[in-house]
C-alpha positions in Angstrom: 81.2 7.6 -22.3 80.7 9.2 -25.9 78.5 12.3 -26.5 74.7 12.1 -26.4 73.4 10.2 -29.7 76.7 8.7 -30.4 76.4 5.3 -28.7 76.7 2.3 -31.0 74.5 -0.8 -30.9 77.8 -2.3 -29.9 78.6 -0.5 -26.8 75.0 -0.8 -25.7 75.3 -4.6 -26.0 78.4 -4.4 -23.9 76.6 -2.0 -21.6 73.6 -4.5 -21.2 76.1 -7.3 -20.8 77.8 -5.5 -17.8 74.3 -5.2 -16.3 73.3 -8.5 -16.9 76.5 -10.4 -15.8 77.5 -7.9 -12.7 74.0 -8.2 -11.1 74.2 -4.6 -10.6 71.2 -2.1 -10.5 70.3 -0.6 -13.8 70.7 2.8 -12.1 74.1 2.0 -11.0 75.0 0.8 -14.5 73.9 3.9 -16.0 76.0 6.1 -13.6 78.7 4.1 -14.4 78.9 4.3 -18.1 77.3 8.0 -17.6 74.3 7.5 -20.0 71.6 8.9 -18.3 69.1 6.5 -15.9 67.8 3.1 -15.5 65.3 3.9 -18.2 67.7 4.2 -20.8 68.8 0.5 -20.4 65.5 -0.8 -19.9 64.4 0.6 -23.2 67.4 -0.6 -25.0 66.7 -4.0 -23.7 63.2 -3.6 -24.9 64.3 -2.6 -28.5 66.8 -5.4 -28.5 64.6 -8.0 -27.4 66.3 -8.9 -24.4 64.4 -10.1 -21.3 65.3 -8.6 -18.1 65.9 -11.5 -15.8 65.7 -9.8 -12.5 62.4 -7.8 -13.5 59.6 -8.8 -11.0 56.5 -9.8 -12.2 53.3 -8.7 -10.8 51.1 -12.0 -10.1 47.5 -10.2 -10.6 47.5 -8.6 -14.0 46.3 -4.6 -13.9 43.5 -4.0 -16.4 44.2 -1.3 -18.7 41.7 1.5 -18.1 42.1 3.2 -21.3 41.4 0.1 -23.3 37.8 -0.2 -22.0 35.0 1.3 -24.0 32.1 2.7 -22.0 29.2 2.9 -23.6 26.4 5.7 -22.6 23.4 4.4 -22.0 20.5 6.2 -23.9 16.7 7.2 -23.5 15.5 4.5 -25.6 17.2 1.5 -24.4 14.9 -1.5 -23.0 14.7 -2.7 -19.4 17.0 -5.6 -20.3 19.8 -3.5 -21.5 19.6 -1.8 -18.4 19.6 -4.9 -16.3 22.7 -5.8 -18.7 24.5 -2.8 -18.2 24.0 -2.7 -14.4 25.2 -6.3 -14.3 28.4 -5.2 -16.2 29.1 -2.4 -14.0 28.6 -4.5 -10.7 31.2 -6.7 -12.3 33.4 -3.8 -12.6 32.6 -2.4 -9.2 33.4 -6.1 -7.8 36.8 -6.2 -9.9 37.8 -2.3 -8.7 37.2 -3.6 -4.9 39.3 -6.7 -5.5 42.3 -4.5 -7.1 41.8 -2.0 -3.7 42.1 -5.3 -1.5 45.1 -6.4 -3.2 46.9 -3.2 -3.3 46.0 -2.5 0.7 47.1 -6.3 1.6 50.4 -5.3 -0.6 50.9 -2.3 1.5 50.3 -4.0 4.8 52.8 -6.9 3.7 55.7 -4.4 2.7 55.1 -2.5 6.0 55.2 -5.8 8.1 58.3 -7.2 6.1 60.4 -3.9 5.7 59.1 -2.8 9.1 58.6 0.7 8.0 55.2 3.0 7.8 54.1 3.4 4.3 50.6 4.7 4.6 50.3 8.4 6.1 49.0 8.6 9.4 46.1 10.9 10.1 46.8 14.2 12.2 50.5 14.0 11.5 52.4 17.1 10.3 53.9 17.4 7.1 
């Protein structure tokens, strides 16, 4: 392929079309054209507004922890404000526990379906 930084949009589109039409993985297409890795193709598709039909979406959205604003409780808050803050924290704890249960169930299903051990067993040597 061309030297780094010399790939035109036309060539990028041809590579993306090859990925979409062949059904091969992004990694194998990246190796075929010697363009880096699967993320390169994913970024090109994102920049060009091309949706990946092979991308699997999670049915439960994962919350963005950075977007939440956590306020600090000051000494002059009233008891109602404390109760509201406790209620807010209890809701967040409930959501975190639900997410933990979701991931645990997802690992259980993956272990059962693919017949492999994913979790580290205690007492095993590394």
